ZAZADREN-78104 format. One record per atom (N, C-alpha, C, CB): residue in three letters; x, y, z. Coordinates in steps of 0.2 Angstrom, whole numbers, padded with zeros to 4 digits, always signed. Atoms other than C-alpha are relative to their C-alpha. Glycine has a CB too. Layout:
% residues N
ALAXYZ;...
END
This chain:
% residues 232
MET-0006+0000+0005;MET-0110-0412-0278;MET+0002-0008+0000;MET+0006+0004+0003;THR+0000+0007+0001;THR-0110-0430-0284;THR+0003-0002-0007;THR-0006-0004+0001;THR-0002+0002+0006;THR-0102-0440-0298;THR-0004-0007-0001;THR+0007-0001-0001;ASP+0003+0007+0001;ASP-0108-0457-0306;ASP+0003-0005+0005;ASP+0000-0002-0007;ARG-0003+0005-0004;ARG-0096-0466-0295;ARG+0000+0001+0007;ARG+0008-0001-0002;PRO+0001-0002-0008;PRO-0100-0467-0276;PRO+0007+0000+0003;PRO-0004-0005+0003;ILE-0006+0001-0004;ILE-0086-0464-0264;ILE+0000-0006+0005;ILE+0001+0007+0004;ILE+0001+0006-0004;ILE-0093-0478-0253;ILE-0005-0004-0003;ILE-0001+0002+0007;GLN+0005+0004+0002;GLN-0102-0493-0259;GLN+0001-0007+0003;GLN-0001-0001-0008;THR-0001+0006-0003;THR-0105-0508-0248;THR-0006-0004-0002;THR+0001+0000+0007;ARG+0005+0004+0001;ARG-0116-0523-0252;ARG+0001-0007+0004;ARG+0000-0002-0008;GLY+0000+0006-0004;GLY-0121-0537-0240;GLY+0006-0001+0005;GLY+0000-0006-0004;LEU-0006+0000-0004;LEU-0107-0532-0228;LEU-0001-0003+0007;LEU+0003+0007+0001;THR+0000+0003-0006;THR-0105-0543-0213;THR+0006+0000+0004;THR-0003-0008-0001;LYS-0006+0000-0005;LYS-0093-0544-0198;LYS-0002-0005+0006;LYS+0003+0006+0002;VAL+0001+0005-0006;VAL-0092-0559-0186;VAL+0006+0000+0004;VAL-0003-0007-0003;PHE-0006+0001-0005;PHE-0081-0559-0171;PHE-0001-0007+0004;PHE+0001+0006+0005;GLY+0001+0006-0003;GLY-0077-0576-0164;GLY-0003-0005-0004;GLY-0004+0001+0007;SER+0002+0006+0004;SER-0084-0593-0169;SER-0005-0004+0004;SER+0005-0004-0004;ASN+0004+0005-0003;ASN-0097-0606-0166;ASN-0004+0003+0006;ASN+0004-0006+0003;GLY+0004-0002-0005;GLY-0105-0603-0149;GLY+0002+0007+0003;GLY+0001-0005+0006;THR-0002-0007-0003;THR-0095-0587-0145;THR-0001+0005-0006;THR+0007+0000+0002;ALA+0001-0004+0005;ALA-0099-0579-0162;ALA-0004+0006+0001;ALA-0002-0003-0006;VAL+0004-0007+0000;VAL-0104-0560-0162;VAL-0001+0003-0007;VAL+0003+0005+0005;HIS+0002-0003+0006;HIS-0113-0554-0177;HIS+0000+0008+0000;HIS-0006-0003-0003;ALA+0000-0008-0001;ALA-0108-0535-0177;ALA-0003+0003-0006;ALA+0008+0002+0001;LEU+0004-0003+0006;LEU-0114-0532-0195;LEU-0003-0006-0003;LEU+0005+0003-0005;ARG+0005+0005+0003;ARG-0128-0542-0203;ARG-0002+0001-0007;ARG-0006-0001+0005;GLY+0002-0001+0007;GLY-0128-0537-0221;GLY-0002+0008-0001;GLY-0006-0004-0002;ILE+0001-0007+0000;ILE-0125-0518-0223;ILE+0001+0002-0008;ILE+0006+0004+0004;ASP+0000-0003+0007;ASP-0130-0510-0240;ASP+0001+0008+0001;ASP-0006-0002-0004;LEU-0001-0007-0001;LEU-0123-0492-0240;LEU+0003+0003-0006;LEU+0004+0001+0007;THR-0003-0003+0006;THR-0120-0480-0254;THR+0001+0008+0003;THR-0004+0000-0006;VAL-0001-0007-0001;VAL-0112-0463-0251;VAL+0003+0003-0006;VAL+0005+0001+0007;GLN-0003-0004+0006;GLN-0109-0451-0266;GLN+0005+0004+0002;GLN-0006+0003-0003;ARG-0005-0004-0001;ARG-0094-0441-0268;ARG-0003+0007+0001;ARG+0005+0001-0007;GLY+0003-0006-0002;GLY-0097-0424-0260;GLY-0005+0000+0005;GLY-0002+0004-0006;GLU+0006+0001-0006;GLU-0110-0430-0247;GLU+0003+0001+0007;GLU-0003-0006-0001;PHE-0002-0001-0007;PHE-0109-0426-0229;PHE-0005-0004+0004;PHE+0000+0007+0003;VAL+0005+0005-0003;VAL-0117-0441-0220;VAL+0002-0002+0007;VAL+0001-0007-0004;ALA-0001+0002-0007;ALA-0119-0445-0201;ALA-0002-0007+0001;ALA-0004+0005+0004;LEU+0002+0007-0002;LEU-0118-0463-0196;LEU-0001+0000+0007;LEU+0007-0004-0002;MET+0002+0000-0007;MET-0128-0465-0181;MET-0002-0007+0003;MET-0006+0005+0001;GLY+0002+0006-0003;GLY-0133-0478-0168;GLY+0003+0000+0007;GLY+0003-0006-0004;PRO-0002+0001-0007;PRO-0132-0483-0150;PRO+0006-0004+0001;PRO-0006-0002+0004;SER-0006+0004-0001;SER-0117-0492-0142;SER-0003-0007-0002;SER+0002+0000+0007;GLY+0002+0007+0002;GLY-0117-0510-0150;GLY-0004+0000-0006;GLY-0004-0003+0006;SER+0004+0000+0006;SER-0126-0505-0165;SER+0004-0002-0006;SER-0003+0007-0002;GLY-0005+0002+0006;GLY-0111-0509-0177;GLY+0003+0006-0003;GLY-0004-0004-0005;LYS-0002-0006+0004;LYS-0107-0491-0182;LYS+0008+0000+0001;LYS-0003+0006+0003;SER-0007+0000-0001;SER-0089-0492-0175;SER+0003-0005-0004;SER+0002-0001+0007;THR-0003+0006+0005;THR-0086-0509-0184;THR-0001+0002-0007;THR-0004-0006+0001;LEU+0001-0002+0007;LEU-0093-0502-0200;LEU+0005+0006-0002;LEU-0007+0003-0001;MET-0005-0006+0001;MET-0082-0486-0198;MET+0007-0003-0001;MET+0000+0005+0006;ALA-0006+0003+0001;ALA-0067-0497-0196;ALA+0001-0004-0007;ALA+0001-0006+0006;ILE+0000+0003+0007;ILE-0071-0507-0212;ILE+0001+0005-0005;ILE-0006-0005-0001;VAL+0000-0005+0005;VAL-0075-0491-0222;VAL+0007+0003+0000;VAL-0005+0005+0002;GLY-0007-0003-0001;GLY-0058-0484-0215;GLY+0006-0005-0002;GLY+0001+0003+0007;CYS-0005+0004+0002;CYS-0049-0499-0221;CYS+0005-0002+0006;CYS+0005+0002-0006;LEU-0004+0002-0006;LEU-0043-0503-0203;LEU-0002-0007+0002;LEU-0002+0005+0006;ASP+0002+0007-0001;ASP-0052-0520-0203;ASP-0004-0002-0006;ASP-0005+0000+0006;SER+0003+0003+0006;SER-0059-0532-0216;SER-0007-0003+0002;SER+0005-0005-0003;PRO+0006+0003-0002;PRO-0077-0538-0217;PRO+0001-0008-0001;PRO-0005+0002-0005;THR+0000+0008+0001;THR-0081-0557-0215;THR-0003-0002-0007;THR-0005-0003+0006;SER+0003+0001+0007;SER-0092-0556-0231;SER-0003+0006-0003;SER-0005-0006+0000;GLY+0003-0006+0003;GLY-0099-0544-0243;GLY+0005+0003-0004;GLY-0003+0004+0005;THR-0005-0004+0004;THR-0091-0531-0254;THR+0000+0007+0002;THR-0002-0001-0008;TYR-0001-0007-0001;TYR-0084-0514-0252;TYR+0004+0003-0005;TYR+0003+0001+0007;ASP-0004-0004+0005;ASP-0078-0502-0265;ASP+0001+0007+0003;ASP-0004+0001-0007;LEU-0002-0007-0002;LEU-0069-0486-0260;LEU+0002+0004-0006;LEU+0005+0000+0006;ASP-0002-0004+0005;ASP-0069-0473-0273;ASP+0001-0004-0007;ASP+0006+0005+0001;GLY-0001+0005+0006;GLY-0071-0487-0286;GLY+0005-0005+0001;GLY+0001+0004-0006;VAL-0005+0005-0001;VAL-0058-0498-0279;VAL-0003-0005+0005;VAL+0007+0003+0003;PRO+0002+0005-0004;PRO-0063-0515-0272;PRO+0005-0001+0006;PRO-0001-0007-0004;VAL-0004+0000-0005;VAL-0056-0516-0255;VAL+0001-0007+0004;VAL-0003+0005+0006;GLN+0000+0006-0003;GLN-0061-0533-0248;GLN+0006-0005-0004;GLN-0007-0004-0001;GLY-0005+0005+0003;GLY-0046-0546-0250;GLY+0006+0004-0001;GLY-0003-0003-0006;LEU-0007-0003+0001;LEU-0032-0533-0251;LEU+0004-0002+0006;LEU-0001+0008+0000;SER-0005+0001-0005;SER-0016-0536-0242;SER+0000+0005+0005;SER+0007-0002-0003;GLY-0001-0005-0005;GLY-0011-0527-0226;GLY+0003+0006-0003;GLY+0003-0002+0006;ALA-0004-0005+0003;ALA+0001-0517-0236;ALA-0004+0004-0005;ALA+0007-0003-0004;ALA+0004-0003+0005;ALA-0011-0513-0250;ALA-0006+0005+0004;ALA-0004-0005-0004;LEU+0005-0004-0004;LEU-0024-0507-0236;LEU+0003+0006+0002;LEU-0003-0004+0005;ALA-0004-0006-0002;ALA-0011-0496-0229;ALA+0001+0006-0005;ALA+0007-0002+0003;ARG-0001-0005+0006;ARG-0008-0488-0246;ARG-0006+0004-0001;ARG+0003-0004-0006;VAL+0007-0003+0002;VAL-0027-0485-0249;VAL-0001+0005+0006;VAL-0005-0006+0000;ARG+0001-0005-0006;ARG-0028-0477-0231;ARG+0004+0006-0001;ARG+0002-0003+0006;ASN-0004-0006+0001;ASN-0014-0465-0235;ASN-0002+0004-0006;ASN+0007-0002+0000;GLU+0002-0003+0006;GLU-0020-0461-0252;GLU-0007+0003-0001;GLU+0002-0004-0006;LYS+0007-0001+0001;LYS-0039-0460-0251;LYS-0003+0002+0006;LYS-0003-0006-0003;LEU+0003-0001-0007;LEU-0043-0457-0232;LEU+0003+0005+0004;LEU-0002-0007+0003;GLY-0002-0004-0006;GLY-0042-0444-0219;GLY-0004-0001+0006;GLY+0000+0008-0002;PHE+0003+0002-0006;PHE-0045-0448-0201;PHE+0000+0006+0005;PHE+0003-0006+0003;VAL+0000-0004-0006;VAL-0051-0437-0187;VAL-0003-0004+0006;VAL-0004+0007-0002;PHE+0003+0004-0006;PHE-0053-0445-0170;PHE-0001+0004+0006;PHE+0006-0005+0002;GLN+0002-0003-0006;GLN-0060-0440-0153;GLN+0006+0003+0004;GLN-0004-0004+0004;THR-0005-0001-0004;THR-0043-0440-0145;THR+0006+0004-0004;THR+0003-0006+0003;TYR-0005-0004+0004;TYR-0033-0430-0159;TYR+0006-0004-0002;TYR+0002+0006+0005;ASN-0006+0004+0002;ASN-0018-0442-0159;ASN+0006+0005-0003;ASN-0002-0005-0005;LEU-0006-0004+0002;LEU-0005-0428-0161;LEU+0006-0002+0003;LEU-0002+0008+0001;LEU-0006+0001-0003;LEU+0013-0430-0158;LEU+0002+0005+0005;LEU+0006-0001-0005;PRO+0000-0006-0005;PRO+0016-0420-0142;PRO+0007+0004-0001;PRO+0000-0003+0007;ARG-0007-0003+0001;ARG+0035-0416-0146;ARG+0001+0004-0006;ARG+0005-0004+0002;ALA-0001-0003+0007;ALA+0032-0410-0164;ALA-0005+0006+0000;ALA-0002-0005-0005;SER+0004-0006+0001;SER+0026-0393-0169;SER-0007-0001-0003;SER+0004+0005-0004;ILE+0007+0001+0003;ILE+0008-0391-0175;ILE+0001-0001-0008;ILE-0004+0007+0001;ALA-0001+0000+0007;ALA+0015-0388-0193;ALA+0003-0007-0002;ALA+0005+0005-0002;ARG-0004+0007+0001;ARG+0026-0404-0191;ARG-0006-0006+0000;ARG+0005-0001+0005;ASN+0006+0005+0000;ASN+0010-0414-0186;ASN-0004+0000-0006;ASN-0004+0002+0006;VAL+0004-0001+0006;VAL+0001-0408-0201;VAL+0004-0003-0006;VAL-0002+0007-0002;GLU-0004+0003+0005;GLU+0016-0413-0212;GLU+0001-0007+0000;GLU+0007+0003+0000;LEU-0002+0007+0000;LEU+0017-0431-0207;LEU-0003-0004-0005;LEU-0002-0003+0007;PRO+0002+0004+0006;PRO+0006-0439-0220;PRO+0003+0002-0006;PRO-0008+0001-0001;LEU-0004-0002+0006;LEU+0015-0429-0233;LEU+0007-0003+0000;LEU+0000+0007-0001;LEU-0007+0004-0001;LEU+0032-0436-0226;LEU-0001-0007-0002;LEU+0002+0001+0007;TYR+0001+0008+0001;TYR+0025-0454-0227;TYR-0001+0000-0008;TYR-0006-0003+0004;ALA+0002+0001+0007;ALA+0019-0450-0245;ALA+0006+0002-0005;ALA-0005+0005-0002;GLY-0006-0002+0004;GLY+0037-0444-0250;GLY+0000+0007-0003;GLY+0001-0005-0006;ILE+0000-0007+0003;ILE+0033-0426-0253;ILE+0007+0004+0003;ILE-0006+0004+0002;GLY-0006-0004-0003;GLY+0049-0414-0251;GLY-0002+0005+0005;GLY+0003+0003-0006;ARG+0000-0004-0006;ARG+0052-0403-0236;ARG-0004+0006-0002;ARG+0006+0001+0003;LYS+0003-0006+0001;LYS+0048-0387-0244;LYS-0008+0000-0002;LYS+0004+0004-0006;GLU+0007+0001+0002;GLU+0032-0393-0252;GLU-0005-0002+0006;GLU-0001-0005-0006;ARG+0003+0002-0006;ARG+0027-0401-0236;ARG-0002+0006+0005;ARG+0004-0005+0004;ARG+0001-0006-0004;ARG+0029-0385-0226;ARG-0006+0005-0003;ARG+0006+0004+0002;GLN+0005-0004+0004;GLN+0019-0375-0239;GLN-0007-0002+0001;GLN+0002+0001-0007;ARG+0006+0003+0000;ARG+0005-0387-0239;ARG-0003+0000+0007;ARG+0000-0007-0003;ALA+0002+0000-0007;ALA+0004-0388-0220;ALA-0002+0007+0002;ALA+0006-0002+0005;LEU+0002-0007-0002;LEU+0003-0369-0218;LEU-0006+0002-0004;LEU+0006+0005-0002;GLU+0006-0001+0004;GLU-0010-0368-0232;GLU-0006-0004+0004;GLU+0000-0003-0007;LEU+0006+0003-0003;LEU-0021-0381-0222;LEU-0001+0003+0007;LEU+0002-0007+0001;LEU+0001-0003-0007;LEU-0018-0373-0205;LEU-0004+0007-0001;LEU+0007+0002+0003;GLU+0004-0006+0002;GLU-0024-0357-0214;GLU-0007-0001-0001;GLU+0003+0004-0006;GLN+0007+0002+0002;GLN-0039-0366-0220;GLN-0005-0001+0006;GLN+0000-0006-0005;VAL+0004+0002-0006;VAL-0044-0372-0203;VAL+0000+0006+0006;VAL+0002-0007+0003;GLY+0000-0006-0004;GLY-0041-0355-0195;GLY+0005+0000+0006;GLY-0006+0001+0003;ILE-0005+0001-0006;ILE-0025-0359-0184;ILE+0007+0001-0002;ILE-0001-0006+0003;VAL-0007-0001+0003;VAL-0010-0354-0195;VAL+0005+0003+0005;VAL+0000+0003-0007;GLU-0004-0004-0005;GLU-0004-0342-0181;GLU+0003-0005+0005;GLU-0004+0005+0003;LYS-0003+0005-0005;LYS+0000-0358-0170;LYS+0004-0005-0003;LYS-0006-0003+0003;ALA-0003+0005+0004;ALA+0010-0367-0183;ALA+0007-0002+0004;ALA+0003+0003-0007;ASN-0006+0002-0004;ASN+0026-0367-0172;ASN-0001-0002+0007;ASN+0005+0006+0000;ALA+0002+0002-0007;ALA+0017-0371-0156;ALA+0000-0007+0001;ALA-0007+0003+0002;LEU+0000+0007-0002;LEU+0017-0388-0147;LEU-0008-0001+0001;LEU+0004-0002+0005;PRO+0007+0001-0002;PRO+0000-0397-0145;PRO-0002+0002+0007;PRO-0001-0008-0001;ALA+0001-0001-0007;ALA+0001-0395-0126;ALA-0002+0008+0001;ALA+0005-0002+0005;GLN+0001-0007-0001;GLN+0000-0376-0129;GLN-0007+0002-0003;GLN+0006+0004-0003;LEU+0007-0001+0003;LEU-0017-0377-0138;LEU-0006-0002+0004;LEU+0000-0003-0007;SER+0007+0003-0003;SER-0035-0379-0132;SER-0002-0006-0004;SER-0005+0006-0001;GLY+0002+0006+0003;GLY-0044-0394-0136;GLY-0003+0001-0007;GLY-0006-0004+0004;GLY+0003-0002+0007;GLY-0054-0386-0151;GLY+0006+0002-0005;GLY-0004+0006+0001;GLN-0006-0002+0005;GLN-0037-0379-0158;GLN+0003-0007-0002;GLN+0005+0004+0003;ARG-0003+0007+0002;ARG-0030-0397-0157;ARG-0004-0004-0005;ARG+0001-0004+0006;GLN+0004+0003+0005;GLN-0045-0404-0166;GLN+0001+0003-0007;GLN-0007+0000+0002;ARG+0000-0003+0007;ARG-0043-0391-0180;ARG+0007-0002-0003;ARG+0000+0008+0001;VAL-0006+0003+0002;VAL-0025-0397-0181;VAL-0001-0007-0003;VAL+0006+0000+0005;ALA+0002+0007+0002;ALA-0031-0415-0183;ALA-0003+0000-0006;ALA-0004-0004+0006;ILE+0004+0000+0007;ILE-0043-0410-0197;ILE+0005+0002-0005;ILE-0006+0005+0001;ALA-0005-0002+0005;ALA-0029-0401-0206;ALA+0005-0006-0002;ALA+0005+0006+0003;ARG-0004+0006+0002;ARG-0018-0416-0205;ARG-0004-0005-0004;ARG+0003-0004+0007;ALA+0004+0005+0004;ALA-0032-0427-0211;ALA-0001+0002-0007;ALA-0007-0001+0003;LEU+0001-0003+0006;LEU-0034-0416-0226;LEU+0007+0000-0004;LEU-0003+0007+0000;ALA-0006-0001+0003;ALA-0015-0416-0230;ALA+0001-0003-0007;ALA+0005-0003+0005;ASN-0001+0004+0006;ASN-0015-0429-0244;ASN-0006+0001-0005;ASN+0002-0007+0001;ARG+0006-0001+0004;ARG-0031-0422-0252;ARG-0004-0007-0001;ARG+0002+0003-0007;PRO+0004+0007+0000;PRO-0041-0438-0247;PRO-0006+0000-0004;PRO-0001-0003+0007;ALA+0007+0001+0003;ALA-0056-0444-0257;ALA-0005+0001+0006;ALA+0000-0006-0004;LEU+0005+0000-0005;LEU-0065-0446-0240;LEU+0003+0002+0007;LEU-0003-0007+0000;LEU-0002-0002-0007;LEU-0064-0438-0223;LEU-0005-0004+0005;LEU-0001+0008+0001;LEU+0004+0004-0004;LEU-0069-0450-0209;LEU+0001+0003+0007;LEU+0002-0007+0000;ALA+0000-0003-0006;ALA-0073-0442-0192;ALA-0004-0004+0005;ALA-0003+0007+0000;ASP+0003+0004-0005;ASP-0076-0453-0177;ASP-0001+0004+0007;ASP+0004-0007+0001;GLU+0002-0004-0007;GLU-0085-0444-0162;GLU+0005+0006+0000;GLU+0000-0004+0006;PRO-0005-0005+0000;PRO-0074-0429-0167;PRO-0001+0006+0006;PRO+0000+0004-0006;THR+0001-0005-0005;THR-0082-0417-0153;THR-0001-0003+0007;THR-0006+0004-0002;GLY+0002+0003-0007;GLY-0083-0430-0139;GLY+0004+0002+0006;GLY+0002-0007-0001;ALA-0005-0003-0006;ALA-0068-0422-0129;ALA-0001+0007+0000;ALA+0007-0002-0002;LEU+0000-0008+0000;LEU-0074-0404-0132;LEU-0006+0002+0004;LEU+0000+0002-0007;ASP+0006-0003-0003;ASP-0086-0393-0123;ASP-0005+0002-0006;ASP+0002+0006+0004;SER+0005-0001+0005;SER-0102-0389-0132;SER+0001+0006-0005;SER-0007+0001+0003;LYS-0002-0005+0005;LYS-0097-0372-0139;LYS+0005-0001-0005;LYS+0002+0006+0005;THR-0005+0002+0004;THR-0081-0378-0145;THR-0002-0005-0005;THR+0006-0002+0004;GLY+0002+0005+0004;GLY-0089-0393-0152;GLY-0004+0002-0006;GLY-0005-0005+0004;GLU+0004-0004+0005;GLU-0101-0382-0162;GLU+0004+0003-0005;GLU-0005+0005+0003;GLU-0004-0003+0004;GLU-0087-0373-0169;GLU+0004-0005-0005;GLU+0006+0004+0004;VAL-0003+0005+0004;VAL-0078-0389-0175;VAL-0005-0003-0005;VAL+0003-0006+0004;LEU+0005+0002+0005;LEU-0094-0395-0183;LEU-0002+0005-0005;LEU-0007-0002+0004;GLY+0000-0005+0006;GLY-0096-0379-0192;GLY+0005+0000-0005;GLY+0000+0007+0004;LEU-0006+0001+0005;LEU-0079-0382-0199;LEU-0001-0006-0005;LEU+0007-0001+0004;PHE+0001+0006+0004;PHE-0084-0399-0205;PHE-0006+0002-0006;PHE-0003-0006+0004;LYS+0005-0002+0005;LYS-0099-0391-0214;LYS+0003+0005-0005;LYS-0006+0004+0004;GLU-0003-0004+0005;GLU-0088-0378-0222;GLU+0004-0004-0005;GLU+0004+0005+0004;LEU-0004+0005+0004;LEU-0076-0392-0228;LEU-0005-0003-0005;LEU+0004-0005+0004;HIS+0004+0004+0004;HIS-0091-0401-0235;HIS-0003+0005-0006;HIS-0007-0002+0004;ARG+0002-0005+0005;ARG-0097-0384-0244;ARG+0005+0001-0005;ARG-0001+0006+0004;ARG-0005+0000+0005;ARG-0080-0384-0252;ARG+0001-0006-0004;ARG+0007+0002+0004;GLY-0001+0006+0004;GLY-0082-0401-0259;GLY+0002-0006+0003;GLY+0004+0002-0006;ASN-0003+0006-0003;ASN-0075-0413-0247;ASN-0006-0005+0002;ASN+0003+0002+0007;SER+0004+0006-0002;SER-0084-0430-0244;SER+0001-0001+0007;SER+0001-0006-0004;VAL-0001+0001-0007;VAL-0087-0432-0225;VAL-0005-0006+0002;VAL-0001+0006+0003;VAL+0004+0005-0004;VAL-0093-0447-0215;VAL+0001+0001+0007;VAL+0001-0008-0002;LEU-0001-0002-0008;LEU-0096-0443-0196;LEU-0004-0005+0004;LEU-0002+0007+0001;VAL+0003+0005-0005;VAL-0099-0456-0183;VAL-0002+0003+0006;VAL+0004-0006+0001;THR+0003-0003-0007;THR-0110-0451-0168;THR-0006-0003+0002;THR-0001+0008-0001;HIS+0006+0002-0003;HIS-0123-0456-0156;HIS-0005+0005+0002;HIS+0002-0004+0006;ASP+0003-0006-0002;ASP-0129-0439-0154;ASP-0004+0003-0006;ASP+0005+0006+0003;PRO+0004-0003+0006;PRO-0144-0433-0165;PRO+0001+0007-0001;PRO-0007-0001+0002;HIS-0002-0007+0002;HIS-0139-0415-0163;HIS+0006+0001-0004;HIS+0001+0004+0007;ILE-0006+0000+0005;ILE-0122-0418-0170;ILE-0001-0002-0007;ILE+0006-0004+0004;ALA+0002+0002+0006;ALA-0129-0428-0183;ALA-0004+0005-0005;ALA-0005-0007+0000;SER+0004-0005+0004;SER-0141-0414-0188;SER+0005+0005-0004;SER-0004+0004+0005;PHE-0005-0004+0004;PHE-0125-0405-0195;PHE+0001-0003-0007;PHE+0006+0001+0003;ALA-0001+0004+0006;ALA-0124-0418-0209;ALA-0006+0001-0005;ALA+0001-0007+0001;GLU+0006-0001+0005;GLU-0135-0417-0225;GLU-0004-0007+0000;GLU+0002+0002-0007;ARG+0004+0007+0000;ARG-0140-0436-0223;ARG+0002-0004+0006;ARG+0001-0003-0006;ARG-0001+0004-0006;ARG-0142-0447-0208;ARG-0001-0008-0002;ARG-0004+0002+0006;VAL+0001+0007+0000;VAL-0139-0466-0208;VAL+0000-0003+0006;VAL+0005-0003-0005;GLU+0001+0003-0007;GLU-0145-0476-0193;GLU+0001-0007+0000;GLU-0006+0002+0004;LEU-0001+0008-0001;LEU-0138-0493-0188;LEU-0003-0002+0007;LEU+0007-0001+0000;ARG+0002+0003-0006;ARG-0146-0504-0175;ARG+0001-0008-0001;ARG-0008+0002+0001;ASP-0001+0007+0000;ASP-0141-0522-0171;ASP+0003-0002-0007;ASP-0007-0004+0001;GLY-0004+0003+0006;GLY-0129-0523-0186;GLY-0004+0001-0007;GLY+0002-0006+0001;LEU+0004-0001+0006;LEU-0142-0517-0199;LEU-0001+0007-0001;LEU-0006-0004+0000;VAL+0002-0006+0001;VAL-0146-0501-0207;VAL-0008+0001+0000;VAL+0002+0003-0007;VAL+0007-0001-0001;VAL-0163-0495-0201;VAL-0003+0006-0003;VAL-0002-0001+0007;GLU+0002-0006+0003;GLU-0164-0478-0208;GLU+0005+0003-0005;GLU-0002+0006+0005;PRO-0005-0001+0005;PRO-0154-0477-0224;PRO+0000+0007-0003;PRO+0000-0005-0005;ASP+0001-0007+0004;ASP-0161-0460-0231;ASP-0003+0005+0004;ASP-0003-0002-0006;ALA+0004-0005-0004;ALA-0167-0450-0216;ALA+0004+0007-0001;ALA+0000-0002+0008;GLN-0004-0006+0002;GLN-0163-0432-0221;GLN+0000+0004+0007;GLN-0005+0004-0005;ALA-0001-0004-0006;ALA-0156-0420-0208;ALA-0004+0006+0000;ALA+0008+0002+0000;ALA+0004-0006-0001;ALA-0166-0406-0202;ALA+0003+0007-0003;ALA-0003+0001+0007;
END
C-alpha cells in the first residue's frame, strides 16, 4: 500500500557527536526510503547507529548534514517548536518502557495526545475508547497502569501512539520488557495495524522480531548495509 510520496526519505544523512579529536560519527551518510503503508524493521547491533537514526526520523534530534523529508515535509533546519508540532501531528511513538502516567486511567493516557491537539473532551473519550477496542483492551479503560500486565500496558501505549492518526508509527524495541509469548502477541498487533494501512518502522537487534516486518534494513557502523533485505 504505497503512494508516490515516501513517508520517510533521507539522503546523505550524517550525525557527528563531539568535535575534533573526540568526534564520534554515529551516522555516515544514510540513504533510506520508506513508502507509505510499509512495515520496516531497522536492525543493527549496539553502536550501529539505529537508535541515532530513529531519533532523527522521530524528530527528537537533528542531523549534522544531509536531508530528511517526513511525509513530504523537509525536517532539517526546523525550530524546536516546529519539530514538536511535526511530532504531534505526524508521528506516533511506542517505547520499550510504555511511558504511561501512573495515576491516570488507561483511557486518560490514550487521550493525552488529543488533549495536546486541542480536541474536546467528548471526542477525546470516544476516540480513546475506539482505539482501546482496536487493540483489544477496552474493558480496562478505567483501570490504572499498575493494574495491567506488561503486554496490556504496551497495548495501551500503542493505542496512545495512534490517537492523532499519525502518518508513521515508530516502535523502539517494543517487546524488550515482555516475555516471549506476550511479545509475539504485541508483534502480531503491529502486523494487524500494518494490514489496516498503518506505516510502521520498528527498531530491533533481534532477527526474529525483525521477521514480522515486510522489509528489513540493516545498519552497521553508521551505514546501511542491507537496504532491501526481504523478511522471510
